[in-house]
C-alpha positions in Angstrom: -262.2 -21.2 -12.7 -260.7 -23.1 -9.8 -257.3 -22.3 -8.2 -255.4 -25.2 -6.8 -253.1 -24.5 -3.9 -249.9 -26.5 -3.8 -247.9 -26.5 -0.6 -244.4 -25.2 -0.9 -242.2 -24.8 2.2 -240.3 -21.9 0.4 -243.6 -19.9 0.5 -244.1 -20.2 4.2 -242.0 -18.3 6.7 -242.0 -18.2 10.5 -244.6 -15.4 10.4 -247.9 -15.9 12.2 -249.8 -15.2 9.0 -248.1 -18.1 7.4 -248.6 -20.4 10.3 -252.3 -19.5 10.2 -252.3 -20.4 6.4 -250.8 -23.8 7.3 -253.5 -24.4 9.9 -256.2 -23.4 7.4 -254.7 -26.0 4.9 -255.1 -28.7 7.6 -258.7 -27.6 8.1 -259.4 -27.6 4.4 -258.0 -31.0 3.9 -259.9 -32.4 6.9 -263.2 -30.6 6.9 -264.8 -33.2 9.2 -262.5 -32.3 12.1 -263.6 -30.0 14.9 -261.2 -27.4 16.2 -260.2 -29.5 19.2 -259.4 -32.4 16.9 -257.2 -30.1 14.7 -255.4 -29.0 17.8 -254.8 -32.6 18.8 -253.5 -33.3 15.3 -251.0 -30.4 15.6 -250.0 -31.6 19.0 -249.3 -35.1 17.7 -247.4 -33.7 14.7 -245.1 -31.7 17.0 -244.7 -34.5 19.6 -246.2 -32.2 22.2 -247.5 -35.1 24.3 -245.3 -35.7 27.3 -246.6 -36.9 30.7 -247.0 -33.3 32.0 -249.2 -32.4 29.0 -251.2 -35.7 29.3 -251.9 -35.0 32.9 -254.3 -32.3 31.7 -255.1 -33.2 28.1 -256.0 -36.5 26.4 -253.2 -38.5 24.8 -252.7 -37.1 21.3 -252.2 -40.7 20.1 -250.0 -42.0 17.3 -252.6 -42.4 14.5 -254.9 -40.0 12.7 -255.3 -38.3 9.3 -252.1 -38.2 7.4 -250.6 -34.8 6.5 -248.4 -34.0 3.5 -244.8 -34.5 4.5 -243.7 -30.9 3.8 -246.8 -29.5 5.7 -246.1 -31.9 8.6 -242.5 -30.8 8.7 -243.3 -27.2 8.7 -245.9 -27.6 11.5 -243.5 -29.6 13.6 -240.8 -26.9 13.4 -243.4 -24.2 14.0 -244.9 -25.8 17.1 -242.1 -27.9 18.8 -240.1 -25.5 21.0 -236.4 -25.9 21.3 -233.2 -23.9 21.4 -230.5 -25.2 19.1 -226.8 -24.5 18.8 -225.9 -21.0 18.1 -228.9 -19.8 20.2 -231.4 -20.4 17.4 -234.9 -20.7 18.9 -237.4 -22.8 17.0 -241.1 -23.3 17.6 -241.7 -19.5 17.5 -243.3 -17.1 15.0 -243.2 -13.4 14.5 -246.7 -11.9 15.2 -248.0 -8.9 13.3 -247.9 -6.9 16.5 -244.1 -7.2 16.5 -243.8 -9.8 19.3 -242.3 -13.2 18.9 -244.7 -16.0 20.1 -244.0 -19.6 21.0 -246.8 -21.6 19.3 -246.8 -24.7 21.6 -248.1 -23.0 24.8 -250.6 -21.0 22.7 -252.2 -24.1 21.2 -252.2 -26.0 24.5 -254.1 -23.2 26.2 -256.7 -23.1 23.3 -257.1 -26.9 23.4 -257.7 -26.8 27.2 -260.2 -24.1 26.7 -262.2 -26.1 24.2 -262.2 -29.1 26.5 -263.5 -27.2 29.5 -267.0 -28.3 30.7 -267.7 -25.2 32.9 -267.7 -21.9 31.0 -264.8 -19.8 32.2 -263.1 -22.6 34.2 -260.3 -24.3 32.4 -258.5 -27.1 34.3 -254.7 -27.0 33.6 -254.8 -23.8 31.7 -252.1 -21.9 33.6 -249.8 -24.9 34.0 -250.0 -25.8 30.3 -249.5 -22.3 29.0 -247.1 -20.5 31.4 -246.8 -21.9 34.9 -245.2 -25.1 33.9 -242.4 -23.4 31.9 -242.0 -20.8 34.6 -241.5 -23.6 37.2 -238.8 -25.3 35.1 -237.1 -21.9 34.6 -237.2 -21.1 38.3 -235.7 -24.4 39.3 -232.8 -23.9 36.9 -232.4 -20.3 37.9 -232.0 -21.3 41.5 -229.2 -23.6 40.5 -227.5 -21.7 37.7 -228.7 -18.1 37.9 -230.1 -18.2 34.4 -231.8 -15.1 32.9 -235.6 -14.8 32.6 -237.5 -13.9 29.5 -234.6 -13.6 27.0 -235.5 -12.1 23.7 -233.7 -12.1 20.4 -233.6 -11.0 16.7 -235.1 -12.3 13.4 -233.1 -12.6 10.3 -235.8 -10.8 8.3 -238.9 -8.9 9.4 -241.0 -9.5 6.2 -240.2 -13.2 5.7 -238.6 -14.4 9.0 -237.0 -17.8 9.1 -234.3 -17.7 11.8 -234.7 -16.3 15.3 -231.6 -16.0 17.4 -231.6 -15.4 21.2 -229.4 -12.8 22.8 -228.6 -15.3 25.6 -228.4 -19.0 25.1 -228.7 -19.8 28.8 -232.3 -18.7 29.2 -234.7 -21.6 30.0 -237.8 -19.3 29.6 -237.7 -17.0 26.6 -239.8 -14.0 25.9 -241.5 -15.9 23.1 -242.6 -18.6 25.5 -244.1 -15.9 27.8 -246.0 -14.3 24.9 -247.3 -17.7 23.7 -248.3 -18.6 27.3 -250.1 -15.3 27.8 -252.0 -15.7 24.5 -252.8 -19.3 25.4 -254.4 -18.1 28.7 -256.3 -15.4 26.9 -257.7 -17.5 24.1 -258.2 -20.6 26.3 -260.4 -18.5 28.6 -262.2 -17.0 25.5 -263.2 -20.3 23.9 -264.2 -21.7 27.3 -266.5 -18.8 27.9 -268.2 -19.5 24.5 -268.5 -23.3 25.1 -270.8 -24.9 22.5 -270.1 -22.4 19.7 -268.5 -23.8 16.6 -265.2 -22.0 16.0 -262.5 -22.7 13.4 -258.9 -22.5 14.8 -257.7 -20.5 11.8 -260.5 -18.0 12.3 -259.8 -17.6 16.0 -256.1 -17.0 15.3 -256.9 -14.6 12.4 -259.2 -12.4 14.5 -256.7 -12.3 17.4 -253.5 -11.7 15.5 -254.3 -10.2 12.1 -256.8 -7.5 12.9 -256.0 -4.2 11.1 -256.4 -0.9 12.9 -258.2 2.0 11.4 -257.3 5.7 11.6 -258.2 5.7 15.3 -255.4 3.3 16.1 -255.8 1.3 19.3 -258.6 3.7 20.4 -260.9 2.0 17.9 -259.6 -1.5 18.3 -261.7 -4.5 19.5 -261.2 -6.0 22.9 -259.7 -9.4 21.8 -256.6 -8.7 19.8 -252.9 -9.6 20.5 -252.0 -5.9 20.7 -253.9 -5.8 24.0 -252.0 -8.9 25.2 -250.7 -7.4 28.5 -253.9 -5.6 29.5 -256.0 -8.7 28.8 -253.6 -10.9 30.7 -253.6 -8.6 33.7 -257.4 -8.8 33.9 -257.3 -12.6 33.9 -254.3 -13.4 36.1 -253.5 -11.9 39.5 -249.9 -12.4 40.5 -250.7 -14.4 43.6 -252.8 -16.8 41.5 -249.9 -17.3 39.1 -247.5 -17.9 42.0 -249.7 -20.7 43.3 -250.0 -22.2 39.9 -246.2 -22.2 39.4 -245.8 -23.9 42.8 -248.4 -26.6 41.8 -246.6 -27.1 38.5 -243.3 -27.7 40.2 -244.8 -30.2 42.6 -246.5 -32.0 39.7 -243.3 -32.3 37.7 -241.5 -33.8 40.7 -244.3 -36.3 41.1 -244.3 -37.3 37.4 -240.5 -37.5 37.3 -240.4 -39.7 40.5 -238.2 -37.3 42.4 -237.7 -37.7 46.2 -239.9 -35.3 48.1 -238.1 -32.1 49.0 -237.0 -31.4 52.6 -238.8 -28.5 54.3 -235.7 -26.2 54.1 -235.2 -27.0 50.4 -238.9 -26.3 49.7 -238.8 -23.0 51.5 -235.7 -21.9 49.5 -237.4 -22.9 46.3 -240.5 -21.0 47.2 -238.4 -17.9 48.0 -237.0 -18.2 44.5 -240.5 -18.5 43.0 -241.6 -15.3 44.7 -238.4 -13.4 43.7 -238.7 -14.6 40.0 -242.4 -13.8 39.9 -241.7 -10.3 41.2 -239.3 -9.8 38.2 -241.8 -11.5 35.8 -244.7 -9.2 36.9 -242.5 -6.1 36.5 -241.2 -7.0 33.0 -244.3 -8.6 31.5 -247.3 -7.0 33.3 -246.2 -3.6 34.7 -244.1 -2.4 31.7 -245.5 -1.7 28.3 -244.6 -3.8 25.2 -241.2 -2.5 24.1 -239.9 -3.3 20.6 -236.2 -3.9 20.8 -233.8 -2.2 18.4 -233.0 -5.4 16.4 -236.7 -6.1 16.0 -237.4 -2.8 14.2 -234.2 -3.1 12.2 -231.9 -0.5 13.8 -228.5 0.3 12.3 -225.5 0.0 14.6 -224.6 2.8 17.0 -221.8 5.0 15.6 -218.9 5.3 18.0 -219.1 4.6 21.8 -222.3 5.3 23.7 -222.3 7.2 27.0 -223.7 5.3 30.0 -226.3 7.1 32.0 -226.0 7.5 35.8 -229.4 6.2 37.1 -231.9 7.0 38.3 -232.7 10.1 36.2 -234.8 13.1 37.2 -236.6 14.1 34.0 -238.9 12.7 31.4 -239.1 14.9 28.3 -242.0 14.6 25.8 -241.5 15.1 22.1 -243.4 14.6 18.8 -241.6 13.6 15.6 -243.3 16.2 13.3 -241.7 14.2 10.5 -243.0 11.5 10.0 -246.2 13.6 10.4 -248.7 10.8 10.4 -249.3 8.3 13.2 -248.1 4.8 12.4 -250.7 2.0 12.9 -248.7 -1.1 12.2 -245.5 -2.7 13.4 -244.2 -2.6 9.8 -244.9 1.1 9.4 -243.7 2.1 12.8 -240.5 0.1 12.2 -240.0 1.8 8.9 -240.5 5.2 10.6 -237.9 4.3 13.2 -235.4 3.4 10.6 -236.1 6.6 8.7 -235.6 8.8 11.8 -232.4 6.9 12.6 -231.0 7.5 9.1 -232.0 11.2 9.4 -230.4 11.6 12.8 -227.2 9.8 11.8 -226.7 11.0 8.2 -228.2 14.5 8.2 -227.6 15.6 11.7 -224.4 13.7 12.3 -225.5 12.1 15.5 -224.3 8.7 16.7 -227.8 7.2 16.7 -231.5 8.0 16.8 -231.8 10.7 19.4 -234.8 9.6 21.4 -234.7 7.2 24.3 -238.0 5.7 23.3 -240.7 6.3 20.7 -244.4 5.6 21.0 -246.3 4.4 18.0 -250.1 4.3 17.5 -249.9 0.5 17.0 -249.9 -0.4 20.7 -246.1 -0.5 21.1 -243.2 1.5 22.5 -240.0 1.4 20.4 -236.6 1.3 21.9 -234.3 4.1 20.7 -231.2 4.5 22.9 -233.1 2.7 25.6 -232.7 2.7 29.4 -228.9 2.7 29.8 -227.5 5.1 27.1 -227.5 8.8 26.9 -229.7 10.2 24.1 -229.6 13.3 21.9 -233.1 14.6 22.5 -233.1 17.7 24.8 -230.0 19.9 24.5 -228.3 20.4 27.9 -230.4 17.7 29.6 -229.6 14.5 27.8 -227.7 13.1 30.8 -230.5 14.1 33.2 -233.6 12.6 31.6 -235.2 10.3 29.1 -236.6 11.7 25.8 -239.8 10.0 24.7 -241.3 11.0 21.3 -244.7 10.2 19.7 -244.7 9.4 16.0 -246.7 12.1 14.3 -247.3 15.9 14.2 -249.4 17.0 17.1 -249.6 20.7 16.5 -253.4 20.6 16.1 -254.3 17.0 17.1 -253.5 14.6 19.9 -251.9 11.1 19.8 -254.3 8.3 20.5 -255.5 7.9 24.1 -253.9 4.5 24.1 -250.5 5.7 23.0 -250.5 8.5 25.6 -251.5 6.0 28.4 -248.6 3.7 27.3 -246.1 6.5 28.1 -247.9 8.5 30.8 -249.0 5.5 32.9 -247.0 2.4 31.9 -243.6 3.5 30.6 -243.1 6.0 33.4 -244.2 3.7 36.2 -242.0 0.9 34.6 -239.0 3.3 34.8 -239.7 4.2 38.4 -240.2 0.6 39.5 -237.1 -0.4 37.6 -234.9 2.2 39.3 -234.4 4.2 36.1 -236.4 7.3 37.1 -236.8 8.8 40.6 -240.3 8.5 42.0 -240.6 12.3 42.1 -239.5 12.7 38.5 -240.3 15.9 36.6 -242.2 15.7 33.3 -241.7 18.5 30.7 -242.4 19.3 27.1 -239.4 19.7 24.8 -240.3 23.4 24.2 -239.7 24.2 27.9 -236.0 23.4 27.6 -235.0 24.7 24.2 -236.5 27.0 21.5 -238.9 24.7 19.6 -242.6 24.1 19.0 -242.2 20.5 20.0 -244.3 18.5 21.0 -246.9 20.6 19.2 -249.4 23.1 20.6 -252.3 20.7 21.1 -250.2 18.0 22.6 -248.2 20.3 24.9 -251.5 21.6 26.3 -252.5 18.0 27.0 -249.3 17.1 28.9 -249.7 20.1 31.2 -252.5 18.1 32.8 -250.4 15.0 33.4 -249.0 14.1 36.8 -245.4 15.1 37.4 -245.6 18.0 34.9 -243.7 21.0 36.0 -244.3 24.4 34.5 -241.0 26.2 35.2 -237.8 25.8 33.2 -235.6 24.6 36.1 
């Protein structure tokens, strides 16, 4: 018995798994095409073929295999990046890791990787994926003071269709950064395996759709999107990225026929490059991936939140006890966050979920009350420190090593570097401040070995 698949736009959302299905359909309908030819077809469909792109990649052309009109329309919307009225961002998809990814820079990086002739060396990789967009953003920031890396919210987490930015002025969104980082990672990967036959849909499936087992990230393979930041940091040193951004800006000037900048103007622009890249490195390389409230589906805060006076002195460690099991997916962790928020608001009568942040075992940190607002996590000390909880009951077991490192090493250093925690902050378990078993006997014993732990109650 044969099943015939019929394309229906209604069945396909702006979720990465649906984009991969669309790519697979292109491959199935054109089995003679190599991966690089499929990528070129996608680039042609999305009109991703301007002079900057053609400086590094072959002309995508205007002819080739014809796609079904609905399939072509879906792929164009999925790949062609733009921000419409009402701050609606198109050309982005929701990845299973909880991050929103711009598809264009992702595909450009992979295509550049396939075209490389020397394994590991990919001409144009950084400019096509990230540096080019960073250069455009920096130029506009120097003129208008626009924000860097604006994120947003999806209309639906299961079948997302509309993504709305929190700031319409941003010329470089968080989705473009994530797509650029993934383009660098996968472009380098396919270049290193030059000569191997790889299907684009298989490459994307392995990277984005890998399912964790009970070990969480401790048992995860190297090349998955949940490791995006750690993979990117290994591949790209900040000074290298700064040089690539400067090169991209010079190339755009040349391609657009602009008059060569005066020395003073060039120095001013390079100062802006260094300042923006310092911010970029902090947000996207030093800090862990943090899932925003609207992304996990938070209900509104009840009443008026209290602003914290920063920097704070304490970092308090908790476990949730209920939910008692670690969460291994963005969907489950988000559901756990919503469940805890309902309990805290409806059963305990609090204004919001009590914790400042919550660590899952899926590779993410989840925003509770966040950096700016006072939480309800450690009686008598809510105005003096952040409360960070780990999803699960850790009375007799430990969170994953990866989850602990996210908080101990990355979230804490992110807080210090961002002026939210003092550099000499004090780390304590919840039980040291109030009468509770939290964060569980086994986990509490573990945190006594962490840097900044202080044994006394003061």
